[in-house]
C-alpha angles and dihedrals in degrees: 000000000000115000117230113220118212113225115229105204121174109257119244101192131069118265094253094052091045091053094047093037092234127149114268125198089197095240124146094266100009123229094251093057091046091053091049091045088241098126092134093057094049101112134147133217118255093249095042118137108228099179117089114247115257102230127142122223091254093052092051093048092048090050093050093047090052093052092048091051091050091053093049091053093053119105110277116249124217111273117252114210114203118223091228138022104277096169103120099164123235138268103232113198110239120174091342093305125095117253117199115234117189118232090249092061119100090236090058091049090047089052090061089064104087098201093049093045091053091049092050092046092065099047133077129207112285115264095214094071111092117203114218115233114258127219111244110229097195108037098022093131094053106090113182118230126166093338096171091062088069094058105109120237116283092257093055092045092050090052094050094042091051091051091050100047092042094049116110096200132052092012111124112215095229099103117069109218094216095052093043092050091054092049091045091056091049088050093052090050096050114008095170092061093053118109112250091235090060091049087051088052089053092050091047091054092045088050093052092047090049090049089053091052093047092049089050092049095247122144121261133193099205123035119244088235091064091053090048091053093048089048090057091047090053091050091056095043089049093051094240094189092074126067105271136146116275093013097115095040093051094046092049094049091044089053092048092048091056093041098054095050096057127076094208137052118258130202090222090069088062093051092050091048089054090057091051090049094051092047091049092050091045089053092046100247090138091066122073115260090225089078093061117061090190092072111088117230093251093050091046093055092047090049090055090052092051092048094048089054093048090046092056093043090054093052097047099042095041089052091048090054091046089238132127120267115272096215118084098223094189090067097047125088102161110141126232115266119266119256098252135147111225095257089059090075140015141174087277094057114119097181126024119234122235114286117262119246118269089248090070115093109233135155091258100043093092091053092049095047093043090052091061091059092038092058092059091041090056090053091050093051092048088048093054093044092056114130089226128058103271115232118258090233091063090049090055093048093049091049090051093047093050094049093047091048092052093045090051094058120109110277093245089063098052114092128251126171115287091239088064093049100066091126092057127087118245093250090056090053092048093051089053091049092051093053094043093051090052091050094049092040089055090053092050094048094047094055100030093103091064093062093086120081093223089070091076097074096106095066094253092112094136096054091041090053089054090052090049092052091047090052093048093046092053089047090052090051089054092052090047090054090049091054091045091054092046093053091047091053097052120102108292092018124132094251101034094113090049097039089124087076090067090064090067092065113097112250088211092078093058094043091055091051094048093048091050091054090046091053092046091053093048097048107020133087114229143150123273090252092054093047091049092050094051092046090053090050090052092047091051092047091051090052089054092051092049088060093059113090130201093019123127091194091052092053090050091049092051091052095044096048093042091053093047093047092051092046093051093043091047090052091053092049093046091244114142100182119142122248113226098216128123089231093065087081086077091063118073129198093285092049093250121147121243097224095191092053091045091052089049091049094048092049091054096246090135091083095264096106114133109222090195088072094054110108089202097050109138093031113122104223095177101040 
């Protein structure tokens, strides 16, 4: 039997990087340990080689080719076929940050060759290769100049950061306060040594906190728009298009900051979300951290939180734009985050504790519960976007699954009327509303195709009639919730002081419900009582929309609902007069809505789009 000799090569990386298989620049401390706040544990073995090897690119390639040829010439071993797919891909270090490489990529195959992997682990990228500067297609018109001078004084920053991290609503749980506080202290001590992307993260948080203050009518010293511009500049300066620390968190908060300040949806949000999705996939966030031992427990939990947020953004914004989801769900296996409060884990955690029960109120619980409904909602949308007519049996199963999912949620996340929620804080009510709207919206979308009479040609009129009633009932519940929220936000109402929270709800959900009721009134046969109830709901909804200022979608809703109400009332009165409104083009001779034309009208493609409301105006997307 041949004896295998173990090679004892002197190590080149610090002990911490060697253990976690991370890239080490051999500094004292190294950059990786500094980024992970592990300077104290950055130690080297006594025989460690600290000087970088002097190899040219040609020498390295020749050496690698020789090793590969030697392996090929070895005696073949019997093939071992695994019982299941165990190819998980690899996290390849790139610029200090892991980059996900699928098992089909040549780098992943190369990683399976031990001799080659060891050779690569000791070498850095050649210095002689000069990368040509690339033109940024998103933030090209955002030159960075003297960014640090726009950071407010420490006192102002502390106030805004305190407001953000103590807020119960609109604060995404993707930034750990303990980790951020450590990095914030390091920034205050030496701002010039701080990575631009972390400074962008700081600007994004300051911008969100300022937006909260502005919506609540509180005074601010620096406008939220200034912080948004500086965030974009930091993203460009930090080369956000490559896998780097803080890239995803900064992009997500920058997107949120722009989203909450506008009354209407915007296609650019969808484009920016697409960038975040592709970066996340490139960095392996779509794969469960349990497959990669090199990811510390703390980082794995934070990665799950970031991915859950991106996953939800993709579903909501893609649906608003009437476009397919950008995330390939079949290739994702990242788990949901654990139900922790922030004190349950920290950057120093070596082993995560058991997850808390869903009955415990934590900063992440809303994301977890919402994800359960979101998963079914995504399947419903994919079902309705199918290029072939989906089978009725699948529709029934999805309807049942959505209802069972919602009914299984913790009781404190199932909606009751606001008048019966006087013991609950406003943010709790809003979280319930968000989940209920997604549930009802899923029911509406699932059955919307059965609203038209021409869907009864296959002889299944009875079951299609049931689906139609289910769809309309869900739409009426959405309109009832809209009226309920409007009443609570009036002077003297329970949520009047927190009425700014309502602006974060997507108007798209209420528009869909109103259009469904309009279509039902124009094509369906119902009793006088049913018709009167639906007309009252539309009148109330129109009143709510009239109260919203500076919203293009609100103006469109007022015109559309006003037209439909007059048409229905004119039909009841026997009046056939024409309504001279542009929106009447959406109603044909049989009073049926042209949904394609309506979607175009609602998205502002009729030429009435106000560029002044675009948060990305001035950005050269095609530079």
